Backbone bond lengths (Angstrom), bond angles and torsions (degrees), N, CA, C in turn:
res aa  C-N    CA-C-N  psi(-1)  N-CA   C-N-CA  omega(-1)  CA-C   N-CA-C  phi
1 M - - - 1.460 - - 1.527 108.64 -
2 A 1.357 116.40 130.78 1.469 121.54 -177.64 1.514 109.93 -70.48
3 Q 1.358 115.61 143.33 1.451 120.80 177.80 1.535 109.89 -111.99
4 T 1.318 115.78 148.66 1.473 122.17 178.96 1.516 108.87 -111.01
5 Y 1.348 115.54 131.52 1.454 120.79 179.36 1.530 108.83 -116.66
6 N 1.321 117.62 133.28 1.483 122.96 176.90 1.518 108.19 -92.79
7 L 1.314 116.33 104.56 1.464 121.03 -179.36 1.527 112.45 -85.35
8 G 1.345 116.91 -7.27 1.468 119.35 -176.14 1.525 110.97 74.13
9 K 1.318 115.82 -160.99 1.468 119.85 -179.38 1.516 109.85 -73.10
10 V 1.323 116.78 131.33 1.464 121.10 -178.93 1.533 111.57 -123.28
11 V 1.340 117.51 2.92 1.473 122.09 -177.48 1.526 108.90 -123.92
12 I 1.327 116.79 134.66 1.475 121.36 176.05 1.530 108.78 -64.40
13 T 1.346 115.49 132.71 1.466 120.96 -177.62 1.528 109.89 -118.10
14 P 1.338 119.11 109.81 1.467 120.71 177.93 1.527 110.51 -64.39
15 K 1.352 116.61 132.32 1.459 121.62 180.00 1.528 112.54 -119.38
16 G 1.312 116.96 5.72 1.460 119.45 176.60 1.513 112.67 77.11
17 L 1.335 116.69 -150.43 1.456 122.05 -178.33 1.522 110.38 -68.41
18 Y 1.320 115.70 142.32 1.463 121.28 179.04 1.528 110.23 -62.08
19 S 1.330 116.62 138.34 1.460 123.05 176.22 1.517 108.57 -127.47
20 S 1.346 116.47 128.19 1.465 120.23 -179.07 1.519 112.52 -67.72
21 S 1.326 117.41 -15.76 1.467 120.44 -178.90 1.530 112.76 -94.82
22 A 1.320 116.58 -3.32 1.465 119.86 -177.63 1.527 110.90 -94.82
23 T 1.320 115.27 155.35 1.471 122.03 172.67 1.522 107.57 -108.00
24 Y 1.325 116.96 125.87 1.460 121.84 -177.68 1.528 109.26 -107.98
25 E 1.316 114.03 143.84 1.462 121.54 178.04 1.519 109.02 -103.57
26 A 1.294 116.49 165.94 1.469 120.94 176.52 1.523 109.83 -55.04
27 L 1.332 115.78 138.43 1.476 125.68 -179.43 1.539 113.19 76.22
28 D 1.347 117.83 9.06 1.464 119.81 169.65 1.525 108.17 -78.44
29 L 1.323 116.90 134.13 1.461 122.29 -177.96 1.527 108.91 -106.96
30 V 1.351 117.04 124.52 1.460 121.08 -179.00 1.521 109.85 -125.69
31 S 1.313 115.10 161.07 1.460 121.80 177.75 1.525 108.26 -116.16
32 Y 1.342 115.69 134.36 1.468 119.59 179.35 1.530 109.41 -150.60
33 G 1.331 116.50 127.86 1.462 120.82 177.62 1.504 114.26 60.53
34 G 1.324 117.85 27.36 1.456 120.85 179.79 1.515 114.19 87.55
35 S 1.332 117.66 -4.93 1.469 121.53 177.25 1.528 109.30 -111.88
36 S 1.335 116.57 163.68 1.464 120.68 178.71 1.527 109.86 -116.80
37 Y 1.363 114.95 145.49 1.467 121.32 -175.14 1.517 109.34 -135.74
38 L 1.347 114.98 145.40 1.452 122.23 177.60 1.530 108.06 -108.92
39 A 1.344 116.19 122.47 1.468 119.66 178.02 1.519 109.71 -67.08
40 L 1.359 115.56 135.51 1.461 120.60 -178.92 1.521 112.57 -97.92
41 R 1.312 115.28 -17.14 1.472 121.51 179.68 1.523 107.71 -158.35
42 S 1.295 117.81 175.55 1.452 121.68 177.63 1.523 108.87 -63.21
43 V 1.343 116.47 130.08 1.456 120.65 -175.21 1.528 110.10 -151.16
44 A 1.326 115.91 143.27 1.465 120.93 177.24 1.515 108.84 -145.53
45 G 1.339 116.98 135.81 1.456 122.01 174.34 1.504 115.62 75.60
46 I 1.313 119.03 9.40 1.465 121.96 178.43 1.533 108.04 -111.90
47 I 1.321 114.72 121.93 1.468 120.53 -176.50 1.526 109.44 -70.56
48 P 1.333 117.94 135.15 1.468 120.68 178.71 1.529 111.07 -64.54
49 T 1.315 115.93 135.90 1.462 122.41 174.14 1.526 107.91 -137.60
50 P 1.340 117.09 159.61 1.464 119.46 -176.44 1.528 113.78 -61.40
51 N 1.334 118.80 -34.32 1.470 121.17 -175.58 1.529 110.72 -110.94
52 S 1.317 115.89 50.77 1.459 120.88 -176.83 1.528 109.87 -101.20
53 T 1.345 115.28 149.21 1.472 119.49 174.40 1.521 111.10 -81.95
54 Y 1.342 116.17 -6.79 1.469 120.46 -178.29 1.533 112.52 -102.75
55 Y 1.348 116.44 -20.90 1.467 119.99 -175.15 1.525 109.97 -133.61
56 M 1.324 114.43 151.74 1.461 121.08 170.13 1.536 106.70 -114.95
57 Q 1.325 115.58 127.29 1.458 118.34 178.35 1.524 109.01 -74.15
58 I 1.336 115.72 124.60 1.459 120.98 -179.03 1.521 111.00 -94.16
59 A 1.318 116.75 -43.35 1.467 121.50 179.50 1.514 108.19 -145.99
60 S 1.329 116.29 137.64 1.464 120.27 -179.43 1.524 110.53 -101.26
61 K 1.313 114.03 157.86 1.457 120.10 179.93 1.518 109.71 -63.64
62 G 1.331 116.52 136.45 1.458 120.54 -179.58 1.516 111.84 -73.70
63 D 1.333 114.89 163.37 1.464 120.70 177.13 1.523 110.34 -69.23
64 K 1.321 114.44 154.72 1.463 119.86 178.03 1.517 109.46 -67.09
65 G 1.305 115.19 132.80 1.461 120.00 -178.47 1.520 112.51 -76.19
66 D 1.324 115.37 169.47 1.462 121.42 177.44 1.523 110.18 -67.81
67 T 1.318 115.90 151.42 1.455 121.05 176.66 1.522 109.72 -67.10
68 G 1.304 115.40 128.85 1.456 119.79 179.61 1.520 111.89 -75.24
69 A 1.324 115.47 167.54 1.461 120.97 178.69 1.529 110.07 -66.83
70 Q 1.340 115.71 141.57 1.456 120.47 178.17 1.525 109.53 -73.22
71 P 1.335 117.86 123.95 1.469 119.21 179.95 1.526 111.24 -74.80
72 T 1.312 116.11 154.96 1.467 121.81 175.30 1.520 108.94 -126.33
73 V 1.308 114.85 149.88 1.461 121.55 176.81 1.520 107.67 -130.84
74 S 1.322 117.13 129.35 1.461 120.56 178.68 1.523 109.88 -138.80
75 L 1.315 114.71 159.10 1.463 121.70 -179.30 1.512 109.89 -88.73
76 G 1.324 114.86 130.26 1.453 120.09 177.11 1.519 110.33 -92.84
77 T 1.330 116.40 -108.46 1.460 120.97 -178.06 1.522 110.34 -107.80
78 V 1.317 115.74 156.33 1.460 122.46 174.21 1.520 107.09 -127.14
79 A 1.334 115.58 117.48 1.465 120.83 -177.81 1.525 109.70 -119.71
80 T 1.321 116.08 161.69 1.460 122.83 178.96 1.517 109.69 -102.10
81 G 1.337 115.78 124.05 1.455 120.53 178.19 1.514 111.83 -95.63
82 A 1.320 116.34 178.27 1.459 121.72 -179.46 1.530 109.98 -68.46
83 A 1.319 116.12 149.28 1.462 121.34 177.93 1.527 109.69 -58.16
84 G 1.327 116.72 133.49 1.457 121.12 178.33 1.521 114.58 87.19
85 S 1.337 117.36 -6.56 1.463 119.46 179.83 1.528 109.86 -81.28
86 D 1.335 116.09 170.39 1.456 121.17 -179.85 1.525 111.27 -82.04
87 V 1.314 115.57 154.95 1.464 120.47 170.50 1.533 107.59 -70.96
88 I 1.325 116.79 133.36 1.468 121.81 -179.36 1.525 108.57 -119.14
89 I 1.331 116.45 126.61 1.456 122.00 176.72 1.526 107.77 -123.10
90 T 1.318 116.40 122.76 1.457 120.74 179.59 1.525 109.80 -124.89
91 N 1.323 115.48 144.89 1.461 121.48 177.50 1.523 108.27 -101.25
92 T 1.320 116.71 112.05 1.464 120.96 179.34 1.526 111.33 -96.45
93 G 1.346 115.77 2.31 1.463 119.53 176.94 1.512 110.68 -98.08
94 T 1.322 115.51 -136.90 1.463 121.65 -179.75 1.524 108.39 -121.57
95 P 1.345 118.10 170.20 1.464 119.21 178.75 1.527 113.44 -59.74
96 T 1.341 117.81 -29.79 1.467 119.93 -179.18 1.521 112.57 -99.03
97 N 1.308 118.53 -15.34 1.468 122.86 176.94 1.526 107.82 -132.83
98 A 1.333 114.18 77.03 1.459 120.06 -172.54 1.530 111.51 -78.69
99 V 1.324 115.63 141.69 1.462 123.01 172.41 1.521 106.15 -127.90
100 F 1.319 116.70 107.67 1.458 121.26 -173.52 1.524 111.25 -94.36
101 N 1.329 115.19 127.66 1.462 122.50 172.47 1.526 108.63 -104.00
102 F 1.318 116.66 135.47 1.465 122.38 -177.70 1.522 110.39 -115.30
103 T 1.327 115.17 136.58 1.465 121.08 168.74 1.526 106.30 -120.29
104 I 1.330 115.89 114.41 1.462 122.01 -174.24 1.527 108.77 -113.43
105 P 1.329 118.22 125.75 1.468 119.63 -177.21 1.526 111.93 -68.09
106 R 1.331 114.34 144.65 1.469 118.90 175.05 1.521 108.80 -74.49
107 G 1.291 116.86 157.53 1.460 121.44 178.27 1.518 111.78 -74.05
108 D 1.331 116.03 163.09 1.461 119.80 176.08 1.523 110.11 -65.66
109 K 1.308 115.41 153.89 1.461 120.57 179.37 1.521 109.70 -64.55
110 G 1.300 115.63 129.19 1.458 120.62 -178.68 1.523 111.93 -79.29
111 E 1.324 114.80 170.66 1.458 120.05 176.98 1.524 109.94 -71.17
112 A 1.303 114.91 153.78 1.468 120.07 179.38 1.525 110.37 -63.39
113 G 1.323 115.77 135.39 1.462 119.82 177.25 1.524 111.44 -73.83
114 R 1.310 115.19 167.16 1.467 119.67 179.62 1.523 109.79 -78.56
115 A 1.297 115.78 136.50 1.459 120.99 176.06 1.523 109.49 -69.27
116 T 1.320 115.67 153.59 1.464 120.18 -179.53 1.526 110.46 -127.85
117 S 1.308 114.01 156.57 1.460 121.86 172.80 1.521 107.16 -123.46
118 V 1.325 116.60 125.76 1.462 121.16 -177.12 1.526 109.08 -115.03
119 T 1.325 115.35 132.40 1.457 120.45 -179.84 1.518 109.57 -148.80
120 T 1.309 117.19 168.80 1.467 122.87 176.04 1.523 108.05 -123.11
121 V 1.326 115.85 128.99 1.465 120.18 176.74 1.528 108.88 -109.87
122 T 1.314 115.62 149.29 1.458 121.42 178.79 1.520 109.04 -112.78
123 I 1.329 116.16 132.41 1.464 121.76 177.32 1.528 106.43 -104.12
124 P 1.326 118.23 102.60 1.474 119.85 -179.87 1.526 111.19 -61.31
125 A 1.321 116.45 150.04 1.466 120.74 -179.00 1.521 111.48 -61.22
126 N 1.364 116.46 -34.15 1.463 119.31 -176.45 1.520 114.01 -84.25
127 S 1.395 116.46 4.18 1.469 118.94 -178.82 1.530 111.91 -90.82
128 W 1.331 116.75 -3.97 1.461 120.43 -178.08 1.520 110.99 -83.16
129 S 1.318 114.63 137.21 1.462 120.93 175.29 1.517 107.80 -149.14
130 N 1.341 115.63 121.27 1.464 119.80 -178.18 1.539 111.15 55.23
131 Q 1.336 113.95 42.88 1.470 122.35 177.18 1.535 113.09 59.90
132 S 1.325 115.97 33.53 1.463 121.93 177.35 1.513 109.38 -142.81
133 A 1.323 115.95 144.44 1.464 121.07 178.28 1.512 108.66 -147.45
134 T 1.347 116.37 138.52 1.458 122.04 177.50 1.518 108.89 -119.10
135 V 1.365 115.53 131.89 1.462 120.43 -178.66 1.516 108.92 -129.82
136 N 1.331 115.08 159.98 1.462 120.49 177.31 1.534 110.03 -75.09
137 C 1.345 115.53 144.12 1.468 121.20 177.48 1.517 107.80 -145.27
138 T 1.319 116.78 108.87 1.453 122.18 -176.21 1.534 110.96 -63.42
139 G 1.333 116.45 132.57 1.452 122.15 176.99 1.519 114.36 87.81
140 M 1.338 117.54 -4.47 1.461 120.63 -178.81 1.519 110.12 -77.65
141 T 1.354 115.28 142.42 1.459 121.61 173.02 1.526 108.07 -128.90
142 A 1.316 115.06 168.28 1.461 119.70 -176.66 1.523 112.65 -67.34
143 D 1.352 117.63 -26.41 1.469 119.73 -176.64 1.527 113.44 -118.04
144 A 1.328 117.47 16.90 1.469 120.83 -179.96 1.523 110.00 -70.56
145 L 1.326 114.91 146.15 1.459 120.39 172.00 1.516 106.67 -80.26
146 V 1.344 117.33 125.24 1.459 120.14 -170.31 1.532 110.01 -142.07
147 I 1.335 114.99 146.65 1.459 121.75 172.86 1.522 107.38 -121.78
148 V 1.339 116.22 127.72 1.461 121.95 -179.70 1.517 108.23 -121.42
149 A 1.348 116.60 131.54 1.465 121.39 -179.81 1.519 109.61 -143.38
150 P 1.350 117.40 151.58 1.469 119.96 179.84 1.518 111.73 -61.44
151 N 1.321 116.46 139.38 1.456 121.52 173.85 1.528 108.74 -75.89
152 P 1.337 117.90 139.32 1.467 119.78 -177.95 1.530 114.30 -55.21
153 E 1.343 118.52 -29.51 1.468 120.79 -177.99 1.518 112.50 -62.48
154 T 1.327 116.49 -35.66 1.472 119.71 -177.08 1.539 110.78 -123.14
155 Y 1.339 115.96 27.54 1.462 120.29 -174.88 1.529 112.01 -59.34
156 T 1.333 117.31 -48.07 1.469 120.81 -175.74 1.517 111.32 -62.19
157 A 1.320 117.09 -45.42 1.471 120.47 -179.92 1.523 110.65 -64.52
158 S 1.338 116.53 -37.71 1.459 120.76 179.86 1.524 111.09 -65.56
159 V 1.334 116.08 -44.00 1.466 120.48 -179.42 1.521 110.70 -68.31
160 N 1.346 117.49 -41.45 1.462 120.63 -179.71 1.526 112.06 -61.01
161 S 1.331 116.79 -35.03 1.463 120.12 179.21 1.525 112.16 -87.49
162 G 1.331 116.57 -10.54 1.465 119.84 -179.35 1.519 112.30 68.17
163 V 1.341 116.29 43.48 1.465 120.99 -177.78 1.533 109.87 -72.74
164 Y 1.318 115.96 136.17 1.461 121.62 178.26 1.521 109.22 -146.50
165 C 1.351 115.74 154.93 1.462 120.65 177.41 1.523 108.16 -82.64
166 S 1.342 116.09 122.22 1.466 120.33 -175.37 1.526 113.56 -108.92
167 G 1.329 117.91 -9.52 1.455 118.75 -179.66 1.512 111.65 -174.03
168 Q 1.328 115.01 164.80 1.460 120.67 178.74 1.522 109.47 -144.31
169 G 1.328 114.94 152.54 1.456 120.84 178.51 1.509 109.72 -147.25
170 S 1.304 116.91 -168.56 1.458 120.85 179.93 1.520 109.15 -70.74
171 G 1.353 116.11 104.99 1.451 121.64 178.52 1.513 114.63 77.22
172 T 1.341 118.63 12.19 1.467 120.51 -178.40 1.530 111.94 -139.11
173 L 1.327 113.60 155.81 1.467 122.22 169.84 1.522 108.37 -129.79
174 T 1.314 116.32 140.62 1.459 121.37 177.80 1.515 108.85 -113.19
175 F 1.343 115.02 136.84 1.461 121.11 -178.60 1.519 109.83 -120.85
176 G 1.325 114.60 151.83 1.449 121.26 173.15 1.516 108.46 -125.85
177 C 1.331 116.77 171.69 1.463 120.99 175.54 1.520 108.38 -142.25
178 V 1.313 116.56 139.65 1.461 120.59 -176.89 1.522 111.80 -91.62
179 N 1.322 117.25 -14.95 1.465 121.26 177.44 1.525 108.83 -114.53
180 A 1.296 116.66 -156.94 1.472 120.34 -179.75 1.514 110.65 -62.90
181 Q 1.356 116.13 145.17 1.459 120.71 -179.86 1.520 110.00 -62.45
182 P 1.341 117.36 139.67 1.472 120.47 179.38 1.533 111.34 -58.56
183 T 1.327 115.87 143.73 1.474 120.89 177.19 1.514 111.41 -102.43
184 T 1.342 115.95 0.69 1.463 120.96 175.69 1.527 107.88 -130.53
185 A 1.316 116.15 165.21 1.465 120.97 178.61 1.536 109.68 -64.43
186 I 1.295 115.34 140.31 1.468 122.07 -179.80 1.525 108.49 -116.25
187 K 1.349 115.84 132.61 1.464 120.09 176.98 1.534 109.29 -105.33
188 Q 1.330 114.07 139.59 1.464 120.55 177.79 1.531 109.39 -128.94
189 N 1.335 116.93 133.44 1.457 121.64 175.07 1.526 109.02 -85.09
190 V 1.319 116.32 137.38 1.471 122.18 -175.11 1.523 109.37 -128.52
191 M 1.327 116.83 127.36 1.474 122.47 173.33 1.518 108.04 -115.80
192 I 1.315 116.64 120.35 1.463 123.02 -179.73 1.520 108.52 -108.17
193 F 1.337 117.19 124.49 1.455 121.62 177.29 1.525 108.51 -87.66
194 L 1.340 115.42 119.68 1.457 120.79 -175.01 1.524 110.54 -88.61
195 E 1.314 117.04 151.99 1.468 122.10 175.50 1.522 109.78 -69.11
196 N 1.330 117.68 139.21 1.460 120.50 175.09 1.511 110.30 -69.88
197 D 1.342 115.34 147.84 1.461 119.13 177.54 1.517 110.33 -71.60
């Protein structure tokens, strides 16, 4: 008649990192503090050590290695690529002393800007009436986008009188002043933004 024998566990069983809440059986393999230990009998709550009656040290933690070389990173070249292309970054140095070259695509061509007309108008001293003066301005329309600024030649007099553009019409600009009316001619620079064709 055949007999059956219970040999128990006969294969080493890896159990990962040691846990104080776990119960380990003989031939359970655990890791603790960088070293590995084989349980020799049932054990719970006892930390593995090299000279333990519960564990056999299988492998010990290695010595600390030498400090490696400090890596460096520097910028190489920056080039412009074709519109719509990908950004390209290449290292022309080494893994520890990198030199990065960049190729950055240019943007798509933008829409054409609006053309402008620039002129200077003069406001004669005798054109003021009730702190208002209207002068001719070639190319001006009632709805044109326009920028008006004091001309450097008469800037101080313009600022002292508080001259400002108060209106526009077909071929004309109207100015007002918040202080006393100018007693000398005032020049104003005018930029007119023209409609695109």
